[in-house]
N, CA, C and O atoms as a printed pandas DataFrame, in Angstrom:
     atom_number atom_name residue_name chain_id  residue_number  x_coord  y_coord  z_coord
0              1         N          MET        A               1    0.850   -1.170    0.000
1              2        CA          MET        A               1    0.000    0.000    0.000
2              3         C          MET        A               1    0.898    1.236    0.000
3              4         O          MET        A               1    1.811    1.327    0.821
4              5         N          PRO        A               2    0.658    2.185   -0.900
5              6        CA          PRO        A               2    1.503    3.374   -0.958
6              7         C          PRO        A               2    1.294    4.280    0.258
7              8         O          PRO        A               2    0.221    4.315    0.860
8              9         N          LYS        A               3    2.345    4.998    0.590
9             10        CA          LYS        A               3    2.254    5.925    1.711
10            11         C          LYS        A               3    1.439    7.151    1.301
11            12         O          LYS        A               3    1.475    7.554    0.138
12            13         N          PRO        A               4    0.705    7.749    2.242
13            14        CA          PRO        A               4   -0.059    8.954    1.911
14            15         C          PRO        A               4    0.867   10.118    1.572
15            16         O          PRO        A               4    1.974   10.218    2.101
16            17         N          HIS        A               5    0.405   10.989    0.692
17            18        CA          HIS        A               5    1.187   12.159    0.324
18            19         C          HIS        A               5    0.237   13.275   -0.114
19            20         O          HIS        A               5   -0.938   13.017   -0.377
20            21         N          GLY        A               6    0.723   14.484   -0.193
21            22        CA          GLY        A               6   -0.080   15.611   -0.665
22            23         C          GLY        A               6   -0.773   16.381    0.432
23            24         O          GLY        A               6   -1.529   17.308    0.144
24            25         N          PHE        A               7   -0.537   16.024    1.689
25            26        CA          PHE        A               7   -1.170   16.724    2.803
26            27         C          PHE        A               7   -0.278   17.857    3.299
27            28         O          PHE        A               7    0.946   17.726    3.336
28            29         N          THR        A               8   -0.899   18.959    3.676
29            30        CA          THR        A               8   -0.211   20.056    4.359
30            31         C          THR        A               8   -1.124   20.564    5.459
31            32         O          THR        A               8   -2.337   20.354    5.425
32            33         N          TYR        A               9   -0.530   21.234    6.433
33            34        CA          TYR        A               9   -1.352   21.852    7.464
34            35         C          TYR        A               9   -0.861   23.255    7.737
35            36         O          TYR        A               9    0.309   23.576    7.527
36            37         N          GLU        A              10   -1.767   24.081    8.206
37            38        CA          GLU        A              10   -1.468   25.477    8.473
38            39         C          GLU        A              10   -2.048   25.840    9.830
39            40         O          GLU        A              10   -3.230   25.616   10.092
40            41         N          MET        A              11   -1.205   26.403   10.693
41            42        CA          MET        A              11   -1.654   26.882   11.996
42            43         C          MET        A              11   -2.079   28.335   11.828
43            44         O          MET        A              11   -1.278   29.169   11.405
44            45         N          ARG        A              12   -3.309   28.642   12.148
45            46        CA          ARG        A              12   -3.828   29.995   11.981
46            47         C          ARG        A              12   -3.700   30.788   13.268
47            48         O          ARG        A              12   -3.429   30.228   14.330
48            49         N          SER        A              13   -3.898   32.103   13.166
49            50        CA          SER        A              13   -3.713   32.985   14.310
50            51         C          SER        A              13   -4.708   32.723   15.438
51            52         O          SER        A              13   -4.408   33.003   16.599
52            53         N          ASP        A              14   -5.881   32.194   15.117
53            54        CA          ASP        A              14   -6.875   31.906   16.159
54            55         C          ASP        A              14   -6.728   30.492   16.727
55            56         O          ASP        A              14   -7.662   29.960   17.327
56            57         N          ARG        A              15   -5.548   29.885   16.535
57            58        CA          ARG        A              15   -5.173   28.575   17.072
58            59         C          ARG        A              15   -5.948   27.424   16.443
59            60         O          ARG        A              15   -6.047   26.352   17.039
60            61         N          THR        A              16   -6.500   27.629   15.245
61            62        CA          THR        A              16   -7.110   26.527   14.513
62            63         C          THR        A              16   -6.080   25.968   13.546
63            64         O          THR        A              16   -5.153   26.665   13.133
64            65         N          VAL        A              17   -6.250   24.724   13.197
65            66        CA          VAL        A              17   -5.355   24.053   12.251
66            67         C          VAL        A              17   -6.187   23.664   11.033
67            68         O          VAL        A              17   -7.206   22.985   11.156
68            69         N          LEU        A              18   -5.746   24.099    9.869
69            70        CA          LEU        A              18   -6.398   23.750    8.614
70            71         C          LEU        A              18   -5.534   22.708    7.913
71            72         O          LEU        A              18   -4.361   22.953    7.629
72            73         N          ILE        A              19   -6.118   21.547    7.636
73            74        CA          ILE        A              19   -5.419   20.476    6.934
74            75         C          ILE        A              19   -5.940   20.466    5.500
75            76         O          ILE        A              19   -7.149   20.431    5.270
76            77         N          THR        A              20   -5.018   20.498    4.537
77            78        CA          THR        A              20   -5.403   20.459    3.134
78            79         C          THR        A              20   -4.796   19.220    2.479
79            80         O          THR        A              20   -3.749   18.725    2.894
80            81         N          HIS        A              21   -5.476   18.738    1.454
81            82        CA          HIS        A              21   -4.975   17.616    0.668
82            83         C          HIS        A              21   -5.003   18.032   -0.794
83            84         O          HIS        A              21   -6.066   18.260   -1.371
84            85         N          GLN        A              22   -3.834   18.124   -1.373
85            86        CA          GLN        A              22   -3.648   18.550   -2.764
86            87         C          GLN        A              22   -4.355   19.876   -3.033
87            88         O          GLN        A              22   -5.013   20.047   -4.059
88            89         N          GLY        A              23   -4.209   20.811   -2.096
89            90        CA          GLY        A              23   -4.721   22.160   -2.267
90            91         C          GLY        A              23   -6.158   22.382   -1.843
91            92         O          GLY        A              23   -6.626   23.520   -1.848
92            93         N          ARG        A              24   -6.872   21.329   -1.475
93            94        CA          ARG        A              24   -8.266   21.465   -1.053
94            95         C          ARG        A              24   -8.394   21.235    0.442
95            96         O          ARG        A              24   -7.728   20.363    1.000
96            97         N          ALA        A              25   -9.245   22.014    1.093
97            98        CA          ALA        A              25   -9.452   21.870    2.532
98            99         C          ALA        A              25  -10.015   20.485    2.830
99           100         O          ALA        A              25  -11.009   20.066    2.237
100          101         N          ALA        A              26   -9.371   19.784    3.751
101          102        CA          ALA        A              26   -9.813   18.445    4.121
102          103         C          ALA        A              26  -10.407   18.424    5.519
103          104         O          ALA        A              26  -11.336   17.662    5.786
104          105         N          SER        A              27   -9.875   19.265    6.425
105          106        CA          SER        A              27  -10.369   19.265    7.797
106          107         C          SER        A              27   -9.900   20.529    8.501
107          108         O          SER        A              27   -8.852   21.087    8.177
108          109         N          THR        A              28  -10.695   20.970    9.470
109          110        CA          THR        A              28  -10.335   22.093   10.329
110          111         C          THR        A              28  -10.442   21.621   11.766
111          112         O          THR        A              28  -11.477   21.093   12.174
112          113         N          LEU        A              29   -9.374   21.808   12.537
113          114        CA          LEU        A              29   -9.342   21.375   13.931
114          115         C          LEU        A              29   -9.229   22.587   14.837
115          116         O          LEU        A              29   -8.493   23.529   14.543
116          117         N          ARG        A              30   -9.959   22.558   15.935
117          118        CA          ARG        A              30   -9.940   23.668   16.891
118          119         C          ARG        A              30   -9.726   23.137   18.300
119          120         O          ARG        A              30  -10.010   21.976   18.594
120          121         N          GLY        A              31   -9.225   24.001   19.157
121          122        CA          GLY        A              31   -9.111   23.696   20.583
122          123         C          GLY        A              31   -8.200   22.529   20.899
123          124         O          GLY        A              31   -7.081   22.427   20.394
124          125         N          GLY        A              32   -8.714   21.643   21.756
125          126        CA          GLY        A              32   -7.936   20.501   22.209
126          127         C          GLY        A              32   -7.578   19.536   21.100
127          128         O          GLY        A              32   -6.505   18.932   21.112
128          129         N          ARG        A              33   -8.486   19.390   20.132
129          130        CA          ARG        A              33   -8.187   18.494   19.007
130          131         C          ARG        A              33   -7.006   19.020   18.199
131          132         O          ARG        A              33   -6.181   18.239   17.724
132          133         N          ALA        A              34   -6.921   20.333   18.041
133          134        CA          ALA        A              34   -5.803   20.923   17.301
134          135         C          ALA        A              34   -4.489   20.691   18.045
135          136         O          ALA        A              34   -3.473   20.364   17.432
136          137         N          GLU        A              35   -4.512   20.860   19.360
137          138        CA          GLU        A              35   -3.301   20.643   20.157
138          139         C          GLU        A              35   -2.854   19.181   20.105
139          140         O          GLU        A              35   -1.662   18.898   19.988
140          141         N          LYS        A              36   -3.813   18.254   20.191
141          142        CA          LYS        A              36   -3.482   16.834   20.126
142          143         C          LYS        A              36   -2.911   16.480   18.752
143          144         O          LYS        A              36   -1.954   15.714   18.646
144          145         N          PHE        A              37   -3.509   17.045   17.705
145          146        CA          PHE        A              37   -3.017   16.809   16.346
146          147         C          PHE        A              37   -1.573   17.290   16.207
147          148         O          PHE        A              37   -0.725   16.565   15.686
148          149         N          LEU        A              38   -1.290   18.506   16.668
149          150        CA          LEU        A              38    0.065   19.055   16.552
150          151         C          LEU        A              38    1.081   18.201   17.299
151          152         O          LEU        A              38    2.205   18.020   16.831
152          153         N          ALA        A              39    0.693   17.676   18.455
153          154        CA          ALA        A              39    1.594   16.803   19.212
154          155         C          ALA        A              39    1.878   15.516   18.429
155          156         O          ALA        A              39    3.014   15.042   18.414
156          157         N          GLU        A              40    0.867   14.954   17.787
157          158        CA          GLU        A              40    1.063   13.732   16.992
158          159         C          GLU        A              40    1.931   13.988   15.762
159          160         O          GLU        A              40    2.758   13.151   15.400
160          161         N          VAL        A              41    1.744   15.145   15.118
161          162        CA          VAL        A              41    2.545   15.467   13.934
162          163         C          VAL        A              41    4.016   15.594   14.305
163          164         O          VAL        A              41    4.889   15.149   13.560
164          165         N          GLU        A              42    4.291   16.200   15.453
165          166        CA          GLU        A              42    5.678   16.361   15.895
166          167         C          GLU        A              42    6.322   15.019   16.230
167          168         O          GLU        A              42    7.531   14.854   16.065
168          169         N          ALA        A              43    5.522   14.055   16.703
169          170        CA          ALA        A              43    6.070   12.787   17.172
170          171         C          ALA        A              43    6.203   11.729   16.078
171          172         O          ALA        A              43    7.000   10.802   16.218
172          173         N          GLY        A              44    5.435   11.852   14.985
173          174        CA          GLY        A              44    5.436   10.777   14.001
174          175         C          GLY        A              44    5.496   11.271   12.574
175          176         O          GLY        A              44    5.850   12.419   12.306
176          177         N          ASP        A              45    5.141   10.378   11.659
177          178        CA          ASP        A              45    5.112   10.676   10.229
178          179         C          ASP        A              45    3.961   11.639    9.954
179          180         O          ASP        A              45    2.797   11.262   10.089
180          181         N          ALA        A              46    4.266   12.862    9.577
181          182        CA          ALA        A              46    3.253   13.904    9.416
182          183         C          ALA        A              46    2.217   13.545    8.369
183          184         O          ALA        A              46    1.031   13.794    8.582
184          185         N          GLN        A              47    2.621   12.966    7.241
185          186        CA          GLN        A              47    1.671   12.617    6.182
186          187         C          GLN        A              47    0.677   11.555    6.660
187          188         O          GLN        A              47   -0.519   11.653    6.383
188          189         N          LEU        A              48    1.164   10.561    7.365
189          190        CA          LEU        A              48    0.301    9.500    7.858
190          191         C          LEU        A              48   -0.663   10.029    8.918
191          192         O          LEU        A              48   -1.836    9.656    8.938
192          193         N          VAL        A              49   -0.172   10.889    9.790
193          194        CA          VAL        A              49   -1.020   11.479   10.835
194          195         C          VAL        A              49   -2.130   12.314   10.204
195          196         O          VAL        A              49   -3.289   12.208   10.606
196          197         N          MET        A              50   -1.784   13.144    9.218
197          198        CA          MET        A              50   -2.798   13.980    8.573
198          199         C          MET        A              50   -3.814   13.126    7.821
199          200         O          MET        A              50   -5.005   13.438    7.832
200          201         N          ALA        A              51   -3.367   12.061    7.173
201          202        CA          ALA        A              51   -4.289   11.177    6.465
202          203         C          ALA        A              51   -5.253   10.518    7.450
203          204         O          ALA        A              51   -6.445   10.388    7.171
204          205         N          ARG        A              52   -4.741   10.111    8.581
205          206        CA          ARG        A              52   -5.577    9.458    9.574
206          207         C          ARG        A              52   -6.590   10.424   10.180
207          208         O          ARG        A              52   -7.751   10.062   10.371
208          209         N          TRP        A              53   -6.165   11.642   10.483
209          210        CA          TRP        A              53   -7.058   12.627   11.088
210          211         C          TRP        A              53   -8.148   13.084   10.129
211          212         O          TRP        A              53   -9.243   13.428   10.572
212          213         N          THR        A              54   -7.881   13.096    8.840
213          214        CA          THR        A              54   -8.892   13.537    7.879
214          215         C          THR        A              54   -9.732   12.392    7.348
215          216         O          THR        A              54  -10.793   12.627    6.770
216          217         N          GLY        A              55   -9.287   11.166    7.529
217          218        CA          GLY        A              55  -10.013   10.020    6.989
218          219         C          GLY        A              55   -9.769    9.841    5.509
219          220         O          GLY        A              55  -10.466    9.059    4.861
220          221         N          SER        A              56   -8.787   10.551    4.951
221          222        CA          SER        A              56   -8.503   10.498    3.517
222          223         C          SER        A              56   -7.332    9.563    3.237
223          224         O          SER        A              56   -6.308    9.980    2.695
224          225         N          TYR        A              57   -7.489    8.321    3.604
225          226        CA          TYR        A              57   -6.424    7.377    3.313
226          227         C          TYR        A              57   -7.025    6.080    2.819
227          228         O          TYR        A              57   -8.199    5.798    3.058
228          229         N          LYS        A              58   -6.228    5.299    2.139
229          230        CA          LYS        A              58   -6.685    4.073    1.510
230          231         C          LYS        A              58   -6.599    2.914    2.504
231          232         O          LYS        A              58   -5.703    2.861    3.346
232          233         N          PHE        A              59   -7.538    2.004    2.389
233          234        CA          PHE        A              59   -7.566    0.848    3.266
234          235         C          PHE        A              59   -6.986   -0.400    2.617
235          236         O          PHE        A              59   -6.735   -1.392    3.301
236          237         N          GLY        A              60   -6.771   -0.363    1.304
237          238        CA          GLY        A              60   -6.196   -1.504    0.617
238          239         C          GLY        A              60   -7.223   -2.397   -0.044
239          240         O          GLY        A              60   -6.847   -3.349   -0.728
240          241         N          ASN        A              61   -8.507   -2.126    0.135
241          242        CA          ASN        A              61   -9.519   -2.991   -0.455
242          243         C          ASN        A              61  -10.220   -2.342   -1.641
243          244         O          ASN        A              61  -11.249   -2.846   -2.091
244          245         N          GLU        A              62   -9.696   -1.249   -2.156
245          246        CA          GLU        A              62  -10.359   -0.539   -3.251
246          247         C          GLU        A              62  -10.418   -1.385   -4.516
247          248         O          GLU        A              62  -11.437   -1.385   -5.207
248          249         N          ARG        A              63   -9.354   -2.098   -4.830
249          250        CA          ARG        A              63   -9.346   -2.912   -6.042
250          251         C          ARG        A              63  -10.371   -4.040   -5.919
251          252         O          ARG        A              63  -11.079   -4.339   -6.881
252          253         N          THR        A              64  -10.454   -4.656   -4.763
253          254        CA          THR        A              64  -11.422   -5.727   -4.547
254          255         C          THR        A              64  -12.838   -5.206   -4.720
255          256         O          THR        A              64  -13.656   -5.854   -5.372
256          257         N          ALA        A              65  -13.141   -4.048   -4.149
257          258        CA          ALA        A              65  -14.480   -3.474   -4.258
258          259         C          ALA        A              65  -14.792   -3.069   -5.696
259          260         O          ALA        A              65  -15.924   -3.230   -6.151
260          261         N          ARG        A              66  -13.816   -2.553   -6.404
261          262        CA          ARG        A              66  -14.038   -2.136   -7.791
262          263         C          ARG        A              66  -14.369   -3.325   -8.675
263          264         O          ARG        A              66  -15.141   -3.188   -9.625
264          265         N          ASN        A              67  -13.803   -4.486   -8.384
265          266        CA          ASN        A              67  -14.027   -5.677   -9.197
266          267         C          ASN        A              67  -15.261   -6.486   -8.781
267          268         O          ASN        A              67  -15.574   -7.496   -9.411
268          269         N          HIS        A              68  -15.949   -6.063   -7.751
269          270        CA          HIS        A              68  -17.147   -6.767   -7.318
270          271         C          HIS        A              68  -18.229   -6.623   -8.385
271          272         O          HIS        A              68  -18.370   -5.547   -8.966
272          273         N          PRO        A              69  -19.000   -7.687   -8.660
273          274        CA          PRO        A              69  -20.016   -7.631   -9.722
274          275         C          PRO        A              69  -21.012   -6.464   -9.603
275          276         O          PRO        A              69  -21.414   -5.904  -10.622
276          277         N          ARG        A              70  -21.410   -6.093   -8.393
277          278        CA          ARG        A              70  -22.386   -5.013   -8.279
278          279         C          ARG        A              70  -21.795   -3.646   -8.609
279          280         O          ARG        A              70  -22.542   -2.705   -8.879
280          281         N          ASN        A              71  -20.466   -3.517   -8.591
281          282        CA          ASN        A              71  -19.813   -2.240   -8.884
282          283         C          ASN        A              71  -19.332   -2.130  -10.324
283          284         O          ASN        A              71  -18.801   -1.092  -10.717
284          285         N          ARG        A              72  -19.504   -3.168  -11.104
285          286        CA          ARG        A              72  -19.106   -3.120  -12.516
286          287         C          ARG        A              72  -20.208   -2.494  -13.338
287          288         O          ARG        A              72  -21.386   -2.628  -13.008
288          289         N          ASN        A              73  -19.842   -1.824  -14.387
289          290        CA          ASN        A              73  -20.836   -1.241  -15.289
290          291         C          ASN        A              73  -21.005   -2.068  -16.527
291          292         O          ASN        A              73  -21.804   -1.722  -17.397
């Protein structure tokens, strides 16, 4: 499974964190969630953390689902 990529985050003046994926807003975190997110980004792989927090990551079963008879056209 490929590693996530294309995520960036921006800390704003009002202490909110905006997470973007390939230039589009993916999530906005405020308060305690923003602080917890920043702590996780500092401690681990930033791309993986951002993918997990936004829910924009692959699970590995996309090819199986695409080939299922009900999903074929």
